Each structure stands twice: as C-alpha cells, then as structure tokens.
N, CA, C, O and CB atoms as a CASP TS submission, in Angstrom:
PFRMAT TS
TARGET T0000
AUTHOR 0000-0000-0000
METHOD Language model
MODEL 1
PARENT N/A
ATOM      1  N   MET     1      -9.289  -3.309  -1.050  1.00  0.00           N
ATOM      2  CA  MET     1      -9.550  -2.346  -0.006  1.00  0.00           C
ATOM      3  C   MET     1      -9.591  -0.924  -0.548  1.00  0.00           C
ATOM      4  O   MET     1     -10.192  -0.041   0.064  1.00  0.00           O
ATOM      5  CB  MET     1      -8.506  -2.460   1.074  1.00  0.00           C
ATOM      6  N   ARG     2      -8.963  -0.703  -1.681  1.00  0.00           N
ATOM      7  CA  ARG     2      -8.920   0.646  -2.242  1.00  0.00           C
ATOM      8  C   ARG     2      -9.975   0.866  -3.311  1.00  0.00           C
ATOM      9  O   ARG     2     -10.052   1.949  -3.893  1.00  0.00           O
ATOM     10  CB  ARG     2      -7.557   0.921  -2.818  1.00  0.00           C
ATOM     11  N   GLY     3     -10.777  -0.131  -3.573  1.00  0.00           N
ATOM     12  CA  GLY     3     -11.788  -0.005  -4.613  1.00  0.00           C
ATOM     13  C   GLY     3     -11.231  -0.450  -5.951  1.00  0.00           C
ATOM     14  O   GLY     3     -10.111  -0.956  -6.027  1.00  0.00           O
ATOM     15  N   PRO     4     -12.013  -0.262  -7.013  1.00  0.00           N
ATOM     16  CA  PRO     4     -11.569  -0.682  -8.339  1.00  0.00           C
ATOM     17  C   PRO     4     -10.279   0.029  -8.755  1.00  0.00           C
ATOM     18  O   PRO     4     -10.124   1.232  -8.545  1.00  0.00           O
ATOM     19  CB  PRO     4     -12.666  -0.415  -9.368  1.00  0.00           C
ATOM     20  N   LEU     5      -9.363  -0.732  -9.344  1.00  0.00           N
ATOM     21  CA  LEU     5      -8.087  -0.183  -9.815  1.00  0.00           C
ATOM     22  C   LEU     5      -7.810  -0.683 -11.226  1.00  0.00           C
ATOM     23  O   LEU     5      -8.239  -1.779 -11.589  1.00  0.00           O
ATOM     24  CB  LEU     5      -6.923  -0.574  -8.858  1.00  0.00           C
ATOM     25  N   PRO     6      -7.102   0.104 -12.021  1.00  0.00           N
ATOM     26  CA  PRO     6      -6.643  -0.406 -13.314  1.00  0.00           C
ATOM     27  C   PRO     6      -5.516  -1.416 -13.095  1.00  0.00           C
ATOM     28  O   PRO     6      -4.875  -1.430 -12.044  1.00  0.00           O
ATOM     29  CB  PRO     6      -6.164   0.759 -14.231  1.00  0.00           C
ATOM     30  N   VAL     7      -5.289  -2.250 -14.090  1.00  0.00           N
ATOM     31  CA  VAL     7      -4.239  -3.261 -13.980  1.00  0.00           C
ATOM     32  C   VAL     7      -2.895  -2.609 -13.683  1.00  0.00           C
ATOM     33  O   VAL     7      -2.123  -3.138 -12.884  1.00  0.00           O
ATOM     34  CB  VAL     7      -4.152  -4.091 -15.268  1.00  0.00           C
ATOM     35  N   GLY     8      -2.600  -1.477 -14.306  1.00  0.00           N
ATOM     36  CA  GLY     8      -1.341  -0.779 -14.060  1.00  0.00           C
ATOM     37  C   GLY     8      -1.195  -0.352 -12.610  1.00  0.00           C
ATOM     38  O   GLY     8      -0.100  -0.412 -12.052  1.00  0.00           O
ATOM     39  N   GLY     9      -2.287   0.076 -11.999  1.00  0.00           N
ATOM     40  CA  GLY     9      -2.257   0.459 -10.587  1.00  0.00           C
ATOM     41  C   GLY     9      -1.982  -0.732  -9.687  1.00  0.00           C
ATOM     42  O   GLY     9      -1.241  -0.624  -8.710  1.00  0.00           O
ATOM     43  N   ILE    10      -2.582  -1.872 -10.021  1.00  0.00           N
ATOM     44  CA  ILE    10      -2.352  -3.089  -9.254  1.00  0.00           C
ATOM     45  C   ILE    10      -0.895  -3.519  -9.408  1.00  0.00           C
ATOM     46  O   ILE    10      -0.250  -3.922  -8.440  1.00  0.00           O
ATOM     47  CB  ILE    10      -3.310  -4.219  -9.711  1.00  0.00           C
ATOM     48  N   SER    11      -0.394  -3.431 -10.619  1.00  0.00           N
ATOM     49  CA  SER    11       0.993  -3.783 -10.905  1.00  0.00           C
ATOM     50  C   SER    11       1.950  -2.941 -10.062  1.00  0.00           C
ATOM     51  O   SER    11       2.892  -3.467  -9.468  1.00  0.00           O
ATOM     52  CB  SER    11       1.295  -3.598 -12.401  1.00  0.00           C
ATOM     53  N   GLU    12       1.703  -1.639 -10.016  1.00  0.00           N
ATOM     54  CA  GLU    12       2.553  -0.734  -9.225  1.00  0.00           C
ATOM     55  C   GLU    12       2.459  -1.040  -7.733  1.00  0.00           C
ATOM     56  O   GLU    12       3.478  -1.102  -7.045  1.00  0.00           O
ATOM     57  CB  GLU    12       2.159   0.727  -9.480  1.00  0.00           C
ATOM     58  N   GLU    13       1.241  -1.232  -7.234  1.00  0.00           N
ATOM     59  CA  GLU    13       1.046  -1.504  -5.804  1.00  0.00           C
ATOM     60  C   GLU    13       1.778  -2.769  -5.364  1.00  0.00           C
ATOM     61  O   GLU    13       2.341  -2.819  -4.271  1.00  0.00           O
ATOM     62  CB  GLU    13      -0.446  -1.634  -5.490  1.00  0.00           C
ATOM     63  N   LEU    14       1.767  -3.795  -6.224  1.00  0.00           N
ATOM     64  CA  LEU    14       2.390  -5.068  -5.872  1.00  0.00           C
ATOM     65  C   LEU    14       3.854  -5.157  -6.269  1.00  0.00           C
ATOM     66  O   LEU    14       4.550  -6.091  -5.871  1.00  0.00           O
ATOM     67  CB  LEU    14       1.640  -6.187  -6.513  1.00  0.00           C
ATOM     68  N   GLY    15       4.329  -4.192  -7.049  1.00  0.00           N
ATOM     69  CA  GLY    15       5.710  -4.224  -7.509  1.00  0.00           C
ATOM     70  C   GLY    15       5.969  -5.331  -8.520  1.00  0.00           C
ATOM     71  O   GLY    15       7.060  -5.899  -8.569  1.00  0.00           O
ATOM     72  N   LEU    16       4.953  -5.631  -9.325  1.00  0.00           N
ATOM     73  CA  LEU    16       5.068  -6.683 -10.335  1.00  0.00           C
ATOM     74  C   LEU    16       5.131  -6.079 -11.732  1.00  0.00           C
ATOM     75  O   LEU    16       4.591  -4.998 -11.968  1.00  0.00           O
ATOM     76  CB  LEU    16       3.888  -7.663 -10.233  1.00  0.00           C
ATOM     77  N   PRO    17       5.787  -6.770 -12.658  1.00  0.00           N
ATOM     78  CA  PRO    17       5.693  -6.349 -14.060  1.00  0.00           C
ATOM     79  C   PRO    17       4.232  -6.473 -14.512  1.00  0.00           C
ATOM     80  O   PRO    17       3.489  -7.292 -13.972  1.00  0.00           O
ATOM     81  CB  PRO    17       6.640  -7.211 -14.977  1.00  0.00           C
ATOM     82  N   SER    18       3.820  -5.677 -15.487  1.00  0.00           N
ATOM     83  CA  SER    18       2.422  -5.674 -15.906  1.00  0.00           C
ATOM     84  C   SER    18       1.954  -7.036 -16.400  1.00  0.00           C
ATOM     85  O   SER    18       0.801  -7.405 -16.173  1.00  0.00           O
ATOM     86  CB  SER    18       2.215  -4.648 -16.988  1.00  0.00           C
ATOM     87  N   ALA    19       2.822  -7.793 -17.071  1.00  0.00           N
ATOM     88  CA  ALA    19       2.425  -9.122 -17.557  1.00  0.00           C
ATOM     89  C   ALA    19       2.125 -10.060 -16.389  1.00  0.00           C
ATOM     90  O   ALA    19       1.190 -10.857 -16.462  1.00  0.00           O
ATOM     91  CB  ALA    19       3.533  -9.726 -18.449  1.00  0.00           C
ATOM     92  N   SER    20       2.900  -9.974 -15.323  1.00  0.00           N
ATOM     93  CA  SER    20       2.662 -10.815 -14.148  1.00  0.00           C
ATOM     94  C   SER    20       1.368 -10.413 -13.453  1.00  0.00           C
ATOM     95  O   SER    20       0.617 -11.276 -12.997  1.00  0.00           O
ATOM     96  CB  SER    20       3.842 -10.720 -13.167  1.00  0.00           C
ATOM     97  N   ALA    21       1.100  -9.115 -13.368  1.00  0.00           N
ATOM     98  CA  ALA    21      -0.141  -8.643 -12.758  1.00  0.00           C
ATOM     99  C   ALA    21      -1.341  -9.108 -13.582  1.00  0.00           C
ATOM    100  O   ALA    21      -2.370  -9.488 -13.022  1.00  0.00           O
ATOM    101  CB  ALA    21      -0.136  -7.101 -12.633  1.00  0.00           C
ATOM    102  N   THR    22      -1.215  -9.079 -14.891  1.00  0.00           N
ATOM    103  CA  THR    22      -2.297  -9.545 -15.757  1.00  0.00           C
ATOM    104  C   THR    22      -2.575 -11.025 -15.533  1.00  0.00           C
ATOM    105  O   THR    22      -3.735 -11.429 -15.453  1.00  0.00           O
ATOM    106  CB  THR    22      -1.953  -9.290 -17.229  1.00  0.00           C
ATOM    107  N   ARG    23      -1.534 -11.835 -15.430  1.00  0.00           N
ATOM    108  CA  ARG    23      -1.716 -13.272 -15.171  1.00  0.00           C
ATOM    109  C   ARG    23      -2.367 -13.502 -13.808  1.00  0.00           C
ATOM    110  O   ARG    23      -3.227 -14.371 -13.663  1.00  0.00           O
ATOM    111  CB  ARG    23      -0.361 -14.010 -15.240  1.00  0.00           C
ATOM    112  N   LEU    24      -1.954 -12.721 -12.815  1.00  0.00           N
ATOM    113  CA  LEU    24      -2.551 -12.823 -11.488  1.00  0.00           C
ATOM    114  C   LEU    24      -4.043 -12.509 -11.548  1.00  0.00           C
ATOM    115  O   LEU    24      -4.859 -13.236 -10.981  1.00  0.00           O
ATOM    116  CB  LEU    24      -1.843 -11.875 -10.504  1.00  0.00           C
ATOM    117  N   ILE    25      -4.392 -11.438 -12.226  1.00  0.00           N
ATOM    118  CA  ILE    25      -5.796 -11.041 -12.355  1.00  0.00           C
ATOM    119  C   ILE    25      -6.587 -12.088 -13.136  1.00  0.00           C
ATOM    120  O   ILE    25      -7.735 -12.378 -12.800  1.00  0.00           O
ATOM    121  CB  ILE    25      -5.908  -9.670 -13.045  1.00  0.00           C
ATOM    122  N   ASP    26      -5.975 -12.655 -14.176  1.00  0.00           N
ATOM    123  CA  ASP    26      -6.632 -13.737 -14.926  1.00  0.00           C
ATOM    124  C   ASP    26      -7.015 -14.877 -13.996  1.00  0.00           C
ATOM    125  O   ASP    26      -8.129 -15.397 -14.069  1.00  0.00           O
ATOM    126  CB  ASP    26      -5.714 -14.258 -16.049  1.00  0.00           C
ATOM    127  N   ARG    27      -6.098 -15.265 -13.126  1.00  0.00           N
ATOM    128  CA  ARG    27      -6.349 -16.373 -12.193  1.00  0.00           C
ATOM    129  C   ARG    27      -7.423 -16.008 -11.165  1.00  0.00           C
ATOM    130  O   ARG    27      -8.298 -16.820 -10.865  1.00  0.00           O
ATOM    131  CB  ARG    27      -5.048 -16.767 -11.470  1.00  0.00           C
ATOM    132  N   LEU    28      -7.356 -14.797 -10.632  1.00  0.00           N
ATOM    133  CA  LEU    28      -8.362 -14.359  -9.660  1.00  0.00           C
ATOM    134  C   LEU    28      -9.746 -14.265 -10.307  1.00  0.00           C
ATOM    135  O   LEU    28     -10.754 -14.587  -9.679  1.00  0.00           O
ATOM    136  CB  LEU    28      -7.966 -12.998  -9.057  1.00  0.00           C
ATOM    137  N   GLU    29      -9.785 -13.820 -11.566  1.00  0.00           N
ATOM    138  CA  GLU    29     -11.053 -13.723 -12.279  1.00  0.00           C
ATOM    139  C   GLU    29     -11.633 -15.120 -12.537  1.00  0.00           C
ATOM    140  O   GLU    29     -12.830 -15.343 -12.356  1.00  0.00           O
ATOM    141  CB  GLU    29     -10.864 -12.962 -13.611  1.00  0.00           C
ATOM    142  N   LYS    30     -10.794 -16.038 -12.952  1.00  0.00           N
ATOM    143  CA  LYS    30     -11.235 -17.412 -13.201  1.00  0.00           C
ATOM    144  C   LYS    30     -11.770 -18.061 -11.927  1.00  0.00           C
ATOM    145  O   LYS    30     -12.717 -18.846 -11.983  1.00  0.00           O
ATOM    146  CB  LYS    30     -10.081 -18.247 -13.770  1.00  0.00           C
ATOM    147  N   ALA    31     -11.170 -17.738 -10.778  1.00  0.00           N
ATOM    148  CA  ALA    31     -11.596 -18.291  -9.497  1.00  0.00           C
ATOM    149  C   ALA    31     -12.847 -17.591  -8.945  1.00  0.00           C
ATOM    150  O   ALA    31     -13.430 -18.054  -7.965  1.00  0.00           O
ATOM    151  CB  ALA    31     -10.462 -18.187  -8.491  1.00  0.00           C
ATOM    152  N   GLY    32     -13.260 -16.481  -9.568  1.00  0.00           N
ATOM    153  CA  GLY    32     -14.470 -15.792  -9.146  1.00  0.00           C
ATOM    154  C   GLY    32     -14.284 -14.729  -8.083  1.00  0.00           C
ATOM    155  O   GLY    32     -15.252 -14.305  -7.452  1.00  0.00           O
ATOM    156  N   TYR    33     -13.038 -14.289  -7.876  1.00  0.00           N
ATOM    157  CA  TYR    33     -12.767 -13.274  -6.856  1.00  0.00           C
ATOM    158  C   TYR    33     -12.856 -11.844  -7.378  1.00  0.00           C
ATOM    159  O   TYR    33     -13.239 -10.939  -6.637  1.00  0.00           O
ATOM    160  CB  TYR    33     -11.407 -13.501  -6.273  1.00  0.00           C
ATOM    161  N   VAL    34     -12.509 -11.632  -8.639  1.00  0.00           N
ATOM    162  CA  VAL    34     -12.518 -10.295  -9.222  1.00  0.00           C
ATOM    163  C   VAL    34     -13.179 -10.342 -10.595  1.00  0.00           C
ATOM    164  O   VAL    34     -13.409 -11.408 -11.165  1.00  0.00           O
ATOM    165  CB  VAL    34     -11.079  -9.728  -9.328  1.00  0.00           C
ATOM    166  N   ARG    35     -13.477  -9.150 -11.105  1.00  0.00           N
ATOM    167  CA  ARG    35     -13.968  -9.045 -12.484  1.00  0.00           C
ATOM    168  C   ARG    35     -13.383  -7.791 -13.109  1.00  0.00           C
ATOM    169  O   ARG    35     -13.067  -6.818 -12.425  1.00  0.00           O
ATOM    170  CB  ARG    35     -15.533  -9.015 -12.536  1.00  0.00           C
ATOM    171  N   ARG    36     -13.251  -7.840 -14.409  1.00  0.00           N
ATOM    172  CA  ARG    36     -12.788  -6.684 -15.168  1.00  0.00           C
ATOM    173  C   ARG    36     -14.011  -5.902 -15.632  1.00  0.00           C
ATOM    174  O   ARG    36     -14.994  -6.479 -16.097  1.00  0.00           O
ATOM    175  CB  ARG    36     -11.899  -7.117 -16.383  1.00  0.00           C
ATOM    176  N   VAL    37     -13.935  -4.581 -15.500  1.00  0.00           N
ATOM    177  CA  VAL    37     -15.042  -3.719 -15.897  1.00  0.00           C
ATOM    178  C   VAL    37     -14.511  -2.674 -16.870  1.00  0.00           C
ATOM    179  O   VAL    37     -13.570  -1.943 -16.561  1.00  0.00           O
ATOM    180  CB  VAL    37     -15.710  -3.044 -14.656  1.00  0.00           C
ATOM    181  N   ARG    38     -15.121  -2.614 -18.039  1.00  0.00           N
ATOM    182  CA  ARG    38     -14.726  -1.614 -19.042  1.00  0.00           C
ATOM    183  C   ARG    38     -15.382  -0.284 -18.725  1.00  0.00           C
ATOM    184  O   ARG    38     -16.504  -0.233 -18.220  1.00  0.00           O
ATOM    185  CB  ARG    38     -15.109  -2.075 -20.471  1.00  0.00           C
ATOM    186  N   GLY    39     -14.666   0.795 -19.030  1.00  0.00           N
ATOM    187  CA  GLY    39     -15.192   2.135 -18.801  1.00  0.00           C
ATOM    188  C   GLY    39     -16.381   2.421 -19.698  1.00  0.00           C
ATOM    189  O   GLY    39     -16.444   1.931 -20.826  1.00  0.00           O
ATOM    190  N   GLU    40     -17.321   3.207 -19.207  1.00  0.00           N
ATOM    191  CA  GLU    40     -18.510   3.543 -19.995  1.00  0.00           C
ATOM    192  C   GLU    40     -18.173   4.476 -21.146  1.00  0.00           C
ATOM    193  O   GLU    40     -18.655   4.288 -22.263  1.00  0.00           O
ATOM    194  CB  GLU    40     -19.571   4.182 -19.107  1.00  0.00           C
ATOM    195  N   ARG    41     -17.361   5.465 -20.883  1.00  0.00           N
ATOM    196  CA  ARG    41     -17.002   6.440 -21.926  1.00  0.00           C
ATOM    197  C   ARG    41     -15.888   5.938 -22.815  1.00  0.00           C
ATOM    198  O   ARG    41     -15.954   6.073 -24.037  1.00  0.00           O
ATOM    199  CB  ARG    41     -16.589   7.756 -21.300  1.00  0.00           C
ATOM    200  N   ASP    42     -14.871   5.362 -22.214  1.00  0.00           N
ATOM    201  CA  ASP    42     -13.713   4.873 -22.960  1.00  0.00           C
ATOM    202  C   ASP    42     -13.594   3.376 -22.718  1.00  0.00           C
ATOM    203  O   ASP    42     -13.110   2.950 -21.669  1.00  0.00           O
ATOM    204  CB  ASP    42     -12.400   5.620 -22.539  1.00  0.00           C
ATOM    205  N   ARG    43     -14.034   2.577 -23.687  1.00  0.00           N
ATOM    206  CA  ARG    43     -14.073   1.124 -23.528  1.00  0.00           C
ATOM    207  C   ARG    43     -12.680   0.512 -23.405  1.00  0.00           C
ATOM    208  O   ARG    43     -12.547  -0.651 -23.024  1.00  0.00           O
ATOM    209  CB  ARG    43     -14.800   0.498 -24.697  1.00  0.00           C
ATOM    210  N   ARG    44     -11.640   1.287 -23.724  1.00  0.00           N
ATOM    211  CA  ARG    44     -10.270   0.785 -23.570  1.00  0.00           C
ATOM    212  C   ARG    44      -9.832   0.778 -22.117  1.00  0.00           C
ATOM    213  O   ARG    44      -8.930   0.030 -21.741  1.00  0.00           O
ATOM    214  CB  ARG    44      -9.303   1.624 -24.391  1.00  0.00           C
ATOM    215  N   MET    45     -10.465   1.607 -21.299  1.00  0.00           N
ATOM    216  CA  MET    45     -10.129   1.700 -19.880  1.00  0.00           C
ATOM    217  C   MET    45     -10.761   0.523 -19.140  1.00  0.00           C
ATOM    218  O   MET    45     -11.979   0.351 -19.161  1.00  0.00           O
ATOM    219  CB  MET    45     -10.611   3.057 -19.279  1.00  0.00           C
ATOM    220  N   VAL    46      -9.939  -0.273 -18.496  1.00  0.00           N
ATOM    221  CA  VAL    46     -10.417  -1.444 -17.770  1.00  0.00           C
ATOM    222  C   VAL    46      -9.967  -1.342 -16.324  1.00  0.00           C
ATOM    223  O   VAL    46      -8.790  -1.122 -16.036  1.00  0.00           O
ATOM    224  CB  VAL    46      -9.902  -2.758 -18.418  1.00  0.00           C
ATOM    225  N   THR    47     -10.926  -1.505 -15.417  1.00  0.00           N
ATOM    226  CA  THR    47     -10.601  -1.549 -14.001  1.00  0.00           C
ATOM    227  C   THR    47     -10.919  -2.951 -13.478  1.00  0.00           C
ATOM    228  O   THR    47     -11.701  -3.690 -14.075  1.00  0.00           O
ATOM    229  CB  THR    47     -11.387  -0.454 -13.206  1.00  0.00           C
ATOM    230  N   VAL    48     -10.311  -3.290 -12.376  1.00  0.00           N
ATOM    231  CA  VAL    48     -10.522  -4.591 -11.743  1.00  0.00           C
ATOM    232  C   VAL    48     -11.186  -4.327 -10.403  1.00  0.00           C
ATOM    233  O   VAL    48     -10.717  -3.507  -9.614  1.00  0.00           O
ATOM    234  CB  VAL    48      -9.171  -5.393 -11.573  1.00  0.00           C
ATOM    235  N   GLU    49     -12.282  -5.033 -10.156  1.00  0.00           N
ATOM    236  CA  GLU    49     -12.978  -4.858  -8.879  1.00  0.00           C
ATOM    237  C   GLU    49     -13.287  -6.211  -8.268  1.00  0.00           C
ATOM    238  O   GLU    49     -13.410  -7.213  -8.972  1.00  0.00           O
ATOM    239  CB  GLU    49     -14.277  -4.044  -9.064  1.00  0.00           C
ATOM    240  N   LEU    50     -13.411  -6.228  -6.949  1.00  0.00           N
ATOM    241  CA  LEU    50     -13.748  -7.450  -6.225  1.00  0.00           C
ATOM    242  C   LEU    50     -15.174  -7.854  -6.524  1.00  0.00           C
ATOM    243  O   LEU    50     -16.044  -6.997  -6.676  1.00  0.00           O
ATOM    244  CB  LEU    50     -13.551  -7.264  -4.716  1.00  0.00           C
ATOM    245  N   VAL    51     -15.424  -9.143  -6.609  1.00  0.00           N
ATOM    246  CA  VAL    51     -16.763  -9.671  -6.770  1.00  0.00           C
ATOM    247  C   VAL    51     -17.372  -9.782  -5.367  1.00  0.00           C
ATOM    248  O   VAL    51     -16.758 -10.345  -4.461  1.00  0.00           O
ATOM    249  CB  VAL    51     -16.752 -11.063  -7.517  1.00  0.00           C
ATOM    250  N   GLU    52     -18.556  -9.252  -5.201  1.00  0.00           N
ATOM    251  CA  GLU    52     -19.219  -9.289  -3.897  1.00  0.00           C
ATOM    252  C   GLU    52     -19.406 -10.735  -3.457  1.00  0.00           C
ATOM    253  O   GLU    52     -19.967 -11.549  -4.190  1.00  0.00           O
ATOM    254  CB  GLU    52     -20.583  -8.555  -3.949  1.00  0.00           C
ATOM    255  N   GLY    53     -18.942 -11.039  -2.282  1.00  0.00           N
ATOM    256  CA  GLY    53     -19.040 -12.392  -1.753  1.00  0.00           C
ATOM    257  C   GLY    53     -17.968 -13.341  -2.270  1.00  0.00           C
ATOM    258  O   GLY    53     -17.934 -14.506  -1.876  1.00  0.00           O
ATOM    259  N   GLY    54     -17.098 -12.859  -3.143  1.00  0.00           N
ATOM    260  CA  GLY    54     -16.066 -13.712  -3.721  1.00  0.00           C
ATOM    261  C   GLY    54     -15.024 -14.174  -2.715  1.00  0.00           C
ATOM    262  O   GLY    54     -14.465 -15.261  -2.862  1.00  0.00           O
ATOM    263  N   MET    55     -14.759 -13.375  -1.709  1.00  0.00           N
ATOM    264  CA  MET    55     -13.749 -13.726  -0.711  1.00  0.00           C
ATOM    265  C   MET    55     -14.374 -14.407   0.512  1.00  0.00           C
ATOM    266  O   MET    55     -13.651 -14.905   1.374  1.00  0.00           O
ATOM    267  CB  MET    55     -12.982 -12.474  -0.276  1.00  0.00           C
ATOM    268  N   ALA    56     -15.694 -14.433   0.595  1.00  0.00           N
ATOM    269  CA  ALA    56     -16.362 -15.075   1.742  1.00  0.00           C
ATOM    270  C   ALA    56     -16.513 -16.565   1.501  1.00  0.00           C
ATOM    271  O   ALA    56     -17.118 -16.996   0.519  1.00  0.00           O
ATOM    272  CB  ALA    56     -17.746 -14.440   2.000  1.00  0.00           C
ATOM    273  N   GLY    57     -15.962 -17.328   2.396  1.00  0.00           N
ATOM    274  CA  GLY    57     -16.163 -18.759   2.352  1.00  0.00           C
ATOM    275  C   GLY    57     -15.251 -19.435   1.455  1.00  0.00           C
ATOM    276  O   GLY    57     -15.310 -20.657   1.319  1.00  0.00           O
TER
END
C-alpha cells in the first residue's frame, strides 16, 4: 500500500529482524507476489514492489 520499500523498511514496519524479513520476501517472491528491483544509479539499493495482478485470484 505504501509503494516500493527497501527490505530494511519492511523489516521495521513489521517489527521483524532483517533476516526474517528477507526470508519472508524470498517466499513472497517465489510465490509471484513481489519482486526485487535494483536501483538504476546504485545497484546495491534494492527495493521490493508488488507484482501487478499478483494478489488477484
């Protein structure tokens, strides 16, 4: 609902340790709900965004 967020932001929002948030994102990505997107300028910066239609159906 808030748009793309870095893993650290997701971790803070959910109150999870970063390793747990990473595992959660791994599972959501494998299921096709989210994807990781690397920054254009700084390839180390990774945000997580919802896949369009991933939550429908």
